[in-house]
C-alpha positions in Angstrom: -0.3 -61.5 210.2 2.1 -61.7 213.1 2.4 -58.6 215.3 5.7 -56.8 215.0 7.0 -55.7 218.4 9.0 -52.5 218.3 11.2 -51.0 220.9 13.3 -48.0 221.8 16.2 -47.7 219.3 14.5 -49.5 216.4 14.6 -48.0 213.0 11.2 -47.6 211.3 9.2 -46.2 208.5 6.6 -43.8 210.0 3.5 -42.4 208.3 2.4 -38.9 209.2 -1.1 -38.0 208.1 -1.1 -37.1 204.4 2.7 -37.4 204.1 4.6 -40.4 202.6 6.4 -42.9 204.9 9.6 -41.5 206.2 12.6 -43.2 207.9 13.0 -42.6 211.6 14.1 -44.0 214.9 12.0 -44.8 218.0 13.3 -42.8 220.9 12.2 -41.7 224.3 10.2 -38.5 224.4 11.0 -35.6 226.6 10.1 -36.3 230.3 7.3 -33.8 230.3 5.6 -35.1 227.1 3.1 -37.8 227.8 1.8 -40.4 225.3 -1.6 -39.5 223.9 -4.3 -41.2 225.9 -6.0 -44.2 224.4 -3.5 -44.5 221.5 -0.9 -47.2 221.0 2.0 -45.3 219.6 5.7 -44.7 219.7 7.7 -41.5 219.8 9.7 -41.2 216.5 12.6 -39.0 215.5 12.8 -38.6 211.7 16.0 -38.6 209.8 16.9 -35.7 207.6 14.5 -33.3 209.4 14.0 -31.7 212.8 10.6 -33.4 213.2 9.6 -35.7 216.0 6.1 -37.1 216.6 3.9 -39.7 218.3 3.1 -42.2 215.6 0.4 -44.9 215.9 1.7 -48.4 215.8 -0.3 -49.3 212.7 1.5 -46.4 210.9 4.9 -47.9 211.7 6.9 -50.5 209.7 10.4 -52.0 210.5 13.0 -50.2 208.5 15.0 -53.1 207.0 12.1 -55.3 206.1 10.4 -52.5 204.1 13.4 -50.6 202.8 13.3 -51.7 199.2 9.5 -51.2 199.0 9.7 -47.7 200.3 12.6 -46.6 198.1 10.6 -47.8 195.0 7.5 -45.8 195.9 9.1 -42.7 197.2 11.3 -40.3 195.2 12.8 -36.9 195.7 16.1 -35.4 196.9 15.0 -34.9 200.5 13.8 -38.4 200.8 17.1 -39.8 199.4 19.0 -37.6 201.9 17.0 -39.0 204.7 17.7 -42.6 203.6 21.4 -41.7 203.3 21.3 -40.4 206.8 20.0 -43.7 208.0 22.7 -45.6 206.2 25.4 -43.3 207.8 23.8 -43.9 211.2 24.0 -47.7 210.6 27.6 -47.5 209.5 28.6 -45.6 212.6 26.6 -48.0 214.8 28.3 -51.0 213.2 31.7 -49.4 213.8 30.9 -48.9 217.5 29.7 -52.5 217.9 32.9 -53.9 216.3 35.0 -51.8 218.6 33.1 -52.8 221.7 33.1 -56.5 220.8 36.9 -56.4 220.6 37.1 -55.2 224.2 36.7 -57.5 227.3 36.3 -57.0 231.0 39.2 -56.9 233.5 39.4 -60.7 233.3 39.7 -60.8 229.5 36.1 -62.0 229.0 34.1 -60.3 226.3 31.2 -58.3 227.7 27.8 -59.3 226.2 25.6 -56.6 224.9 22.5 -55.9 227.1 19.3 -56.3 225.2 17.0 -53.3 225.0 13.8 -53.5 227.0 10.7 -54.0 224.9 8.5 -51.0 224.8 5.2 -51.6 226.6 2.6 -50.0 224.4 0.4 -49.0 227.4 3.3 -47.7 229.5 2.8 -44.0 230.2 6.2 -43.5 231.8 8.5 -43.9 228.8 11.4 -42.0 230.4 12.7 -45.2 232.0 13.2 -46.7 228.6 15.6 -44.0 227.3 18.1 -45.3 224.8 21.5 -44.6 226.4 22.9 -43.5 223.0 20.3 -40.8 222.7 21.1 -37.2 223.7 19.2 -35.8 226.8 15.7 -34.4 226.6 17.0 -31.0 225.4 17.7 -32.5 222.0 13.9 -32.8 221.7 13.5 -29.0 221.9 12.0 -28.6 218.4 9.0 -30.8 219.1 8.5 -29.5 222.6 8.3 -26.0 221.2 5.5 -27.1 219.0 3.6 -28.9 221.8 3.6 -26.2 224.5 3.6 -22.4 224.7 7.1 -20.8 224.8 7.1 -17.3 226.3 10.0 -15.0 225.6 11.0 -12.5 228.2 10.8 -9.4 225.9 9.1 -6.1 226.2 6.3 -6.7 223.6 6.8 -10.0 221.8 5.6 -13.4 222.9 6.2 -16.3 220.5 4.3 -19.6 220.3 4.9 -22.3 217.8 1.6 -24.1 217.4 0.8 -27.8 217.1 1.4 -29.0 213.6 -0.9 -31.2 211.5 2.0 -33.7 211.2 2.3 -34.0 215.0 -1.4 -34.6 215.6 -1.9 -36.7 212.5 -5.2 -35.0 211.9 -7.1 -31.8 212.7 -10.3 -31.4 214.6 -12.0 -28.5 212.7 -13.4 -25.6 214.6 -17.2 -25.3 214.7 -16.9 -21.6 213.7 -17.9 -20.6 210.3 -14.9 -19.6 208.1 -14.8 -17.1 205.3 -12.0 -16.7 202.8 -11.4 -13.8 200.5 -8.9 -14.2 197.6 -8.2 -17.4 195.6 -4.8 -16.7 194.1 -1.7 -18.9 194.2 -1.6 -19.0 198.0 -5.3 -18.7 198.8 -6.4 -21.6 196.7 -4.2 -24.1 198.5 -5.2 -22.7 201.9 -8.9 -23.1 201.1 -8.4 -26.6 199.7 -6.7 -27.7 202.9 -9.4 -26.0 205.1 -12.1 -28.0 203.3 -10.1 -31.3 203.4 -9.9 -30.9 207.2 -13.6 -30.5 207.6 -14.0 -26.7 208.0 -17.2 -25.0 206.9 -15.9 -22.3 204.4 -17.5 -19.5 202.4 -15.3 -18.2 199.6 -15.2 -15.0 197.5 -12.7 -13.9 194.8 -12.3 -10.3 193.8 -11.9 -10.9 190.1 -13.4 -13.3 187.6 -10.4 -13.1 185.4 -7.5 -15.6 185.5 -9.8 -18.4 186.4 -11.2 -16.8 189.6 -14.8 -17.8 188.9 -13.7 -21.3 187.9 -11.8 -21.6 191.2 -14.9 -20.7 193.1 -16.9 -23.3 191.2 -14.3 -25.9 192.0 -14.4 -25.2 195.7 -18.2 -25.2 195.7 -18.0 -28.7 194.3 -15.7 -29.6 197.2 -18.3 -28.3 199.7 -17.5 -24.6 200.0 -20.2 -21.9 200.0 -20.1 -18.8 197.7 -20.4 -15.3 199.1 -21.5 -12.5 196.7 -19.5 -9.7 198.4 -16.8 -9.3 201.1 -19.4 -7.7 203.3 -21.7 -10.7 202.9 -18.9 -13.2 203.8 -17.9 -11.2 206.9 -21.5 -11.0 208.1 -22.1 -14.7 207.5 -18.9 -16.0 209.1 -17.4 -16.0 212.5 -13.8 -15.7 211.2 -13.0 -14.2 207.8 -9.5 -14.6 206.2 -8.2 -12.4 203.5 -5.2 -13.2 201.2 -4.7 -10.6 198.4 -1.8 -9.2 196.4 -0.7 -5.9 198.0 -1.6 -3.1 200.4 -4.0 -1.3 198.1 -5.9 -4.5 197.4 -6.0 -5.3 201.2 -7.4 -1.8 202.0 -9.9 -1.9 199.1 -11.2 -5.2 200.3 -12.0 -3.8 203.8 -12.9 -0.2 203.0 -14.2 -0.3 199.4 -17.9 -0.7 198.2 -19.5 -3.8 199.8 -16.2 -4.2 201.7 -15.5 -6.3 204.8 -16.1 -3.3 207.1 -19.8 -3.2 206.2 -20.2 -6.8 207.4 -18.3 -6.5 210.7 -20.3 -6.7 213.9 -19.2 -7.0 217.5 -17.3 -10.2 218.0 -16.6 -10.9 214.3 -13.0 -11.8 213.5 -11.0 -10.6 210.6 -7.6 -12.2 209.7 -5.4 -10.4 207.2 -3.0 -12.9 205.6 -1.7 -10.7 202.8 1.9 -9.5 202.9 1.6 -5.8 203.4 3.4 -3.0 205.3 2.9 -2.4 209.1 1.1 0.9 208.4 -1.6 -0.9 206.4 -2.0 -3.4 209.2 -2.4 -0.7 211.8 -5.0 1.1 209.7 -7.0 -2.1 209.1 -6.8 -3.1 212.8 -8.1 0.2 213.9 -11.1 0.2 211.5 -12.1 -3.4 212.3 -11.9 -2.9 216.1 -13.7 0.4 215.8 -16.8 -1.6 214.8 -16.4 -4.1 217.6 -14.6 -6.6 215.5 -11.4 -8.6 216.5 -8.3 -8.4 214.3 -5.4 -10.6 213.6 -2.7 -10.4 211.0 -1.3 -13.7 209.8 0.9 -13.5 206.7 2.4 -16.8 205.5 5.9 -17.7 204.5 5.9 -20.2 201.7 5.0 -20.8 198.0 2.1 -22.2 196.0 3.5 -25.8 196.4 3.8 -25.4 200.2 0.3 -23.9 200.3 -1.1 -26.9 198.4 0.8 -29.3 200.8 -0.5 -27.5 203.9 3.1 -26.7 204.9 3.1 -23.0 205.2 4.6 -21.1 208.1 2.1 -18.6 209.7 3.3 -15.4 211.4 0.5 -14.0 213.5 0.1 -10.8 215.6 -2.7 -8.9 217.1 -5.6 -10.3 219.1 -4.3 -13.4 220.9 -7.8 -14.8 221.4 -8.4 -14.7 217.6 -5.1 -16.6 217.2 -6.3 -19.3 219.5 -9.7 -19.4 217.8 -7.8 -20.0 214.5 -5.8 -22.9 215.8 -7.4 -25.7 213.7 -7.3 -23.5 210.6 -3.6 -22.8 211.0 -3.0 -26.5 211.6 -4.8 -27.3 208.4 -2.9 -24.8 206.3 0.6 -24.8 207.8 3.3 -26.9 209.5 3.8 -24.3 212.3 2.7 -20.9 213.4 4.2 -18.1 215.5 2.5 -15.5 217.6 4.5 -12.3 217.5 2.7 -9.9 219.8 1.1 -6.6 218.7 -0.4 -6.0 215.3 2.3 -4.9 212.8 5.0 -7.2 214.1 4.1 -10.1 211.7 4.1 -7.7 208.8 7.6 -6.5 209.8 8.9 -10.0 210.2 7.4 -11.2 206.9 8.9 -8.3 205.0 12.3 -9.1 206.5 12.0 -12.8 205.5 10.9 -12.0 202.0 13.7 -9.4 201.6 16.2 -12.0 202.4 14.6 -14.6 200.1 14.3 -12.1 197.2 17.9 -10.9 197.6 19.1 -14.5 197.8 17.3 -15.5 194.6 18.8 -12.6 192.8 22.3 -13.6 193.9 21.7 -17.3 192.9 20.6 -16.0 189.4 23.7 -13.8 189.2 25.9 -16.8 190.1 24.3 -19.0 187.4 24.8 -16.3 184.7 28.3 -15.6 185.8 29.2 -19.3 185.6 27.9 -19.3 182.0 29.7 -16.1 181.1 33.0 -17.6 182.3 32.6 -20.9 180.5 31.6 -22.9 183.6 28.8 -25.5 183.6 25.7 -24.2 185.2 24.6 -27.7 186.1 28.0 -28.4 187.8 27.7 -25.1 189.7 24.3 -26.3 191.0 25.6 -29.8 191.8 28.4 -28.3 193.9 26.1 -25.7 195.5 23.7 -28.4 196.6 26.4 -30.5 198.2 27.6 -27.6 200.4 26.3 -25.6 203.4 23.9 -23.7 201.2 22.0 -26.8 200.0 18.3 -26.5 200.3 15.1 -27.6 198.5 14.6 -24.0 197.5 17.9 -23.6 195.8 17.6 -27.0 194.0 14.1 -26.4 192.7 14.6 -22.8 191.6 17.9 -23.6 189.9 16.5 -26.6 188.1 13.6 -24.5 186.9 16.0 -21.9 185.6 18.0 -24.5 183.7 14.9 -26.0 182.2 13.5 -22.6 181.3 10.4 -23.3 183.5 9.2 -20.1 185.1 5.6 -21.2 186.0 4.8 -19.1 189.1 5.1 -20.6 192.5 5.5 -17.1 194.0 5.0 -14.2 191.6 8.1 -12.1 190.7 6.0 -8.9 191.0 5.1 -9.8 194.6 8.6 -10.4 195.7 9.6 -7.0 194.2 6.7 -5.4 196.0 8.0 -7.0 199.3 11.5 -5.8 198.6 10.2 -2.2 198.0 8.2 -2.3 201.3 11.2 -3.7 203.2 13.4 -1.0 201.9 10.8 1.6 202.9 10.6 0.0 206.4 14.4 0.3 206.6 14.2 4.0 205.7 11.6 4.6 208.4 13.9 2.9 211.0 16.9 4.8 209.6 18.5 1.4 208.9 20.5 0.7 205.7 19.3 -2.0 203.3 21.9 -1.8 200.4 21.6 -5.5 199.5 17.9 -5.4 199.2 18.1 -2.1 197.2 20.5 -3.7 194.7 18.2 -6.8 194.4 15.2 -4.6 194.0 16.7 -2.9 190.9 17.3 -6.3 189.3 13.7 -7.3 189.9 12.5 -4.0 188.5 14.5 -4.8 185.3 12.9 -8.2 185.2 9.5 -6.6 185.4 10.4 -4.3 182.5 11.1 -7.5 180.6 7.5 -8.7 181.1 8.4 -11.2 183.9 6.0 -9.9 186.5 3.6 -12.8 186.3 6.4 -15.4 186.2 8.0 -17.1 189.1 10.6 -15.2 191.2 13.3 -17.3 189.6 12.6 -15.4 186.4 14.8 -12.7 187.8 17.5 -14.8 186.0 16.3 -13.2 182.7 17.3 -9.8 184.0 20.9 -10.9 183.7 20.7 -12.3 180.1 18.9 -9.5 178.3 
């Protein structure tokens, strides 16, 4: 098989770890970003996303030669949008070439196009090969933020976006023993990805109902160990993660009978991933550190599907050294992570994010039902919405689920209502108005009264039709 030589400016299909091939363009990396040693790779900018990555040459294929093959095996709206973006790029490029071919030099001769220099796979200094049509290195800011620490000049908050699994292509698991408490919608996906990436994990679930015991058995088959109590898991492991439903469950897990606190010894790390209020985080941080333990909060933004895909966004705060010790774990479970300073900041940020998401979902449901009430097509409303500035995978998926009557939980409605309630309370304590969240909260409360608690957040739609 003949070797395909690729160069700066070439369109390619790039394969990132577990993810399907995606269309991209070979570009020059930022000047301060060196090629990984010992690897033959190109720096690729992917269409339809903000992602950039070093991709090994064996994971790259020329775009045109493999276009039909890739379109047949890959489906989905985001993928199609990326392909459309490539085609738009090619049309614009063709237009520029036609314009330039019609122009000559001062003597009337047409100026021949200069060929691009072939990329030397072993050349460490790629900056000299920059495609003139590319924007300067500042356009690579999203990837550089993931590859180095960014310090903000603020009084108490420092933010870091960690390396992502996609950028590295793989994860080197920590040699620390990992414990995980809580195997719900989010926890199950997290544990699965920790195991896939080679971490040694001990699991425990607080209830045998709703398949909890069955989940434990599945993970044991995948190589996990089973802890009998939270205290036992914390004592056996170097880092113990917890992901449960609400503040009460989070406190009970630590302070209750056979709780985590009984297993904490000096140097043991406890990472609270549940979405709770800042006051709960402060309480848990104090009791863990009072026993010589180290504490980090790390709630996650995402859904069951994103958890399964290892594409969560982790918001961390507390002990910075614990955050660094959790690096491989966060890379396995998420696409990026942020360190937000002192304990409590991540809880505040997560509640704000979920307040916005919950209010937005209630508004979308209101729009769909108003369309129906006024004789408009709900599908047409969705089609128009997804072609405008508000287009997103979230909107498309949630609305399609509503139209299909599919409310299988991806994020429990009862949990988003809990987050809205906590965000409103946080606003009260800060003497800051939250009228939109308060209105949305009432709609979710009505949905709960209609027995929608254990359905997806999109089931808020039913509050408008009953």
